[in-house]
C-alpha positions as CSV (number, residue, x, y, z in Angstrom):
1,M,32.1,10.8,-2.7
2,H,32.9,10.3,0.9
3,A,31.1,7.7,3.0
4,D,29.6,10.5,5.1
5,G,28.1,12.2,2.0
6,R,26.7,8.9,0.7
7,A,25.2,8.2,4.1
8,R,23.4,11.6,4.0
9,I,22.1,11.0,0.5
10,L,20.8,7.5,1.5
11,E,19.1,9.0,4.6
12,G,17.5,11.7,2.5
13,M,16.2,9.0,0.1
14,Q,14.9,7.0,3.0
15,R,13.0,9.9,4.4
16,T,11.6,10.8,1.0
17,G,10.4,7.3,0.6
18,V,8.8,7.2,4.0
19,V,7.1,10.6,3.3
20,L,5.7,9.2,0.0
21,I,4.4,6.2,2.0
22,V,2.6,8.7,4.3
23,V,1.0,10.5,1.4
24,L,0.0,7.2,-0.3
25,A,-1.4,5.8,2.9
26,L,-3.5,8.9,3.3
27,F,-4.8,8.4,-0.2
28,G,-5.5,4.7,0.4
29,L,-7.2,5.5,3.7
30,A,-9.5,8.0,2.0
31,D,-10.3,5.5,-0.8
32,S,-11.0,2.7,1.7
33,A,-13.0,5.0,4.0
34,Y,-15.3,5.9,1.1
35,L,-15.9,2.2,0.4
36,A,-16.4,1.4,4.1
37,A,-18.9,4.2,4.4
38,H,-20.8,2.8,1.4
39,A,-20.8,-0.6,3.1
40,A,-22.1,0.8,6.3
41,N,-24.9,3.0,4.9
42,G,-25.7,1.2,1.6
43,V,-25.7,4.3,-0.6
44,P,-24.6,3.3,-4.1
45,L,-21.0,4.1,-5.1
46,L,-20.4,6.9,-7.6
47,C,-18.9,4.8,-10.3
48,D,-19.5,5.5,-14.0
49,I,-16.1,5.7,-15.8
50,G,-16.5,4.1,-19.2
51,N,-16.2,0.3,-18.8
52,L,-15.3,0.6,-15.2
53,S,-18.8,0.9,-13.8
54,G,-19.0,-2.4,-11.9
55,C,-18.2,-0.9,-8.4
56,N,-21.7,-1.6,-7.0
57,V,-21.7,-5.1,-8.4
58,V,-18.4,-5.9,-6.8
59,A,-19.4,-4.2,-3.5
60,A,-22.6,-6.3,-3.4
61,S,-20.9,-9.6,-4.2
62,Q,-20.4,-12.5,-1.8
63,Y,-16.7,-11.8,-2.0
64,S,-17.0,-8.2,-0.6
65,Q,-16.7,-9.5,3.0
66,I,-14.5,-11.7,5.1
67,F,-16.0,-13.0,8.4
68,G,-18.9,-10.7,7.9
69,V,-16.6,-7.6,7.8
70,P,-16.5,-5.6,4.5
71,L,-13.1,-5.7,2.8
72,A,-13.0,-1.9,2.8
73,V,-12.8,-2.0,6.6
74,Y,-9.7,-4.2,6.3
75,G,-8.4,-1.6,3.8
76,V,-9.0,1.2,6.4
77,L,-7.1,-0.9,8.9
78,F,-4.2,-1.6,6.5
79,Y,-3.7,2.0,5.4
80,S,-4.1,3.3,9.0
81,V,-1.4,0.9,10.2
82,M,0.9,1.9,7.3
83,L,0.3,5.6,8.0
84,V,1.1,5.2,11.7
85,L,4.2,3.1,11.1
86,A,5.5,5.5,8.5
87,V,4.9,8.6,10.7
88,L,6.5,6.7,13.6
89,E,9.5,5.8,11.4
90,L,9.9,9.5,10.4
91,S,10.1,10.2,14.2
92,V,12.5,7.5,15.3
93,N,14.3,6.4,12.1
94,D,14.3,2.7,12.9
95,R,15.4,-0.1,10.6
96,R,12.9,-2.5,12.1
97,L,10.0,-0.2,11.3
98,R,11.2,0.1,7.7
99,R,11.3,-3.7,7.4
100,I,7.8,-4.0,8.9
101,L,6.6,-1.4,6.3
102,Q,8.2,-3.5,3.6
103,G,6.6,-6.7,4.8
104,L,3.2,-5.2,5.2
105,S,3.3,-3.5,1.9
106,L,4.1,-6.8,0.2
107,V,1.0,-8.3,2.0
108,G,-1.1,-5.4,0.7
109,V,0.0,-6.0,-2.9
110,L,-0.5,-9.7,-2.7
111,S,-4.0,-9.2,-1.2
112,S,-4.8,-6.6,-3.9
113,L,-3.8,-9.0,-6.6
114,Y,-6.0,-11.7,-5.2
115,F,-9.0,-9.4,-5.0
116,I,-8.4,-8.1,-8.6
117,F,-8.3,-11.7,-9.7
118,I,-11.7,-12.3,-7.9
119,Q,-13.2,-9.3,-9.6
120,V,-12.1,-10.3,-13.1
121,Y,-12.6,-14.1,-13.0
122,L,-15.2,-14.8,-10.4
123,I,-17.4,-11.7,-10.3
124,G,-17.0,-10.5,-13.8
125,A,-17.1,-6.8,-12.8
126,F,-14.4,-4.3,-12.1
127,C,-14.3,-1.6,-9.3
128,I,-12.2,1.5,-10.0
129,Y,-11.9,2.2,-6.3
130,C,-10.5,-1.3,-5.7
131,F,-8.1,-0.8,-8.6
132,A,-7.0,2.6,-7.1
133,S,-6.4,0.8,-3.8
134,A,-4.3,-1.9,-5.5
135,L,-2.2,0.7,-7.3
136,T,-1.8,2.6,-4.1
137,A,-0.6,-0.6,-2.4
138,L,1.8,-1.2,-5.3
139,F,3.3,2.3,-5.1
140,I,3.7,1.9,-1.3
141,L,5.6,-1.4,-2.0
142,V,7.8,0.4,-4.5
143,C,8.6,3.2,-2.0
144,A,9.1,0.7,0.8
145,S,11.5,-1.4,-1.3
146,F,13.8,1.7,-1.5
147,I,13.7,2.8,2.1
148,E,15.8,-0.1,3.5
149,P,18.3,-1.9,1.2
150,L,18.7,-5.6,1.5
151,R,21.8,-6.6,3.5
152,G,23.2,-8.6,0.5
153,G,23.2,-5.5,-1.7
154,V,25.1,-3.5,0.9
155,Q,27.7,-6.2,1.4
156,R,28.2,-6.5,-2.4
157,E,28.6,-2.7,-2.5
158,S,31.2,-2.8,0.3
159,L,33.1,-5.6,-1.4
160,A,33.2,-3.7,-4.7
161,E,34.6,-0.6,-2.8
162,S,37.4,-2.7,-1.1
163,S,38.7,-4.1,-4.4
């Protein structure tokens, strides 16, 4: 396969990954917006899925806010930023934007892991909406990891072609 054909395939894969990030960010935004609306109006969350019915316990816990701001609001902010950056990247096709998407998605996953840890070990209850957000952040990270290869991988590939 010629370099031009390979470049087109890589560009198509990048665009597909970014489109998936857009879709996932919309899902995460809807999930976080639902939780943020709950935090704002106090209406109980709809959460009765087998053993995963601790959403209201988690939402009412002391760990549900940082600096007096509900965690769901941070989720809305995170997914909004991811959505805007991904849409912008689709428009301008910029390597820096792809790297920012990768970095922020890693922050999202690490934050989600921390919050899941708090639910399991400190609160003793589990929120399905929080778990959905954590999975969404993980899927965004997976997509983001494919949209811009690491420089070392490209160099190794170039070296292999030249030998």
